[in-house]
KEMIKE-641956 format. One line per 3 residues: number of its first residue (from 1); for each residue y, x, z of C-alpha. Coordinates in steps of 0.05 Angstrom, whole numbers. Example, Ala and Ser with C-alpha at 12.3 -4.5 7.8 and 13.67 -1.06 7.14 Angstrom:
BEGIN
1> -90,246,156; -21,273,143
END
This chain:
BEGIN
1> 158,124,17; 141,56,-9; 182,34,-69
4> 209,-37,-71; 186,-43,-144; 114,-27,-123
7> 112,-81,-69; 147,-131,-113; 102,-117,-172
10> 38,-118,-131; 53,-183,-94; 98,-217,-145
13> 45,-257,-181; 50,-281,-252; 88,-329,-252
16> 129,-308,-191; 99,-334,-126; 150,-328,-70
19> 100,-340,-13; 56,-285,-41; 116,-238,-46
22> 135,-255,25; 63,-241,47; 67,-173,15
25> 132,-155,50; 105,-181,117; 38,-146,110
28> 68,-80,89; 117,-81,147; 64,-100,198
31> 15,-47,174; 67,8,176; 89,-16,245
34> 19,-9,271; 20,67,262; 92,84,278
37> 146,56,324; 163,-15,304; 237,0,304
40> 229,57,255; 183,14,212; 235,-42,211
43> 291,6,192; 248,35,136; 225,-32,109
46> 293,-64,112; 313,-15,58; 254,-38,16
49> 274,-111,28; 346,-93,10; 321,-64,-56
52> 288,-130,-72; 347,-172,-48; 397,-131,-90
55> 366,-162,-152; 387,-231,-128; 457,-261,-135
58> 500,-265,-73; 565,-296,-48; 609,-322,-104
61> 554,-316,-155; 514,-369,-118; 515,-440,-145
64> 490,-503,-112; 422,-497,-148; 412,-427,-119
67> 405,-448,-47; 331,-431,-56; 352,-359,-68
70> 393,-358,-5; 336,-387,35; 288,-335,7
73> 336,-279,25; 336,-303,97; 260,-306,97
76> 255,-234,72; 300,-207,126; 266,-247,181
79> 197,-227,155; 214,-153,162; 242,-160,232
82> 186,-203,260; 129,-169,223; 150,-102,252
85> 146,-130,322; 80,-164,309; 49,-102,277
88> 75,-58,334; 38,-98,387; -30,-87,355
91> -36,-13,371; -15,33,427; 29,74,381
94> 64,13,352; 115,7,408; 133,46,470
97> 123,-13,516; 49,-11,502; 45,61,527
100> 85,42,589; 34,-12,604; -23,39,598
103> 12,85,647; 25,29,696; -47,6,690
106> -71,76,709; -22,79,768; -35,10,797
109> -109,3,781; -140,74,784; -209,45,800
112> -210,5,735; -230,30,667; -169,61,632
115> -140,28,570; -159,67,508; -133,62,438
118> -195,24,415; -196,-24,474; -122,-40,462
121> -136,-49,387; -194,-97,401; -146,-139,443
124> -81,-130,404; -103,-133,332; -134,-203,332
127> -74,-230,369; -26,-196,321; -66,-221,261
130> -61,-292,287; 14,-286,300; 24,-253,232
133> -5,-313,195; 33,-362,239; 98,-324,222
136> 82,-324,148; 66,-398,148; 129,-416,186
139> 173,-374,140; 140,-406,79; 149,-476,106
142> 221,-465,126; 247,-422,69; 202,-429,7
145> 209,-496,-28; 167,-512,-89; 226,-496,-134
148> 238,-427,-103; 193,-393,-154; 233,-420,-212
151> 298,-400,-180; 275,-329,-166; 238,-317,-231
154> 305,-306,-267; 318,-246,-223; 249,-219,-205
157> 211,-211,-271; 144,-175,-269; 153,-142,-338
160> 221,-115,-317; 190,-87,-253; 135,-54,-293
163> 185,-20,-338; 224,3,-277; 161,33,-246
166> 144,69,-311; 213,98,-315; 204,131,-247
169> 149,175,-275; 88,202,-239; 85,221,-166
172> 92,295,-154; 84,333,-89; 129,389,-112
175> 199,376,-139
END
């Protein structure tokens, strides 16, 4: 399982770069969604996003100057949801609808060449990649102002994340 500290640390930047962090969350979600059902990928990654968002103040802790934090929280949730859908469309295994289309293709057009995993990937991946960067750009334009990095840096500090990762210890296959 991917740890929120690993994603945050890898894509955090030094100093904190919210668009880069958003790109990391989007990219991880889309990649996972390519190889498993996009709904399951979204459910899994929303927990990672929640781990990142739990570091940020909410509700009554918010002040007028922290609207950047609220906007970034919205961007993180939207990025997980839409990235899962975009990643899922790039492979046959990403979403069940793709497999239904393959079955219908074989039923309605038996004389045509069947759709294989590689032929779908050659069609779906470039389209998904284009949509992915459009999504990321739109989310950055709508939810990441130039002051967002300063607002978030008080809560998402790279040195704190590094200490947290070290406290987890090494990865072991056997408990």
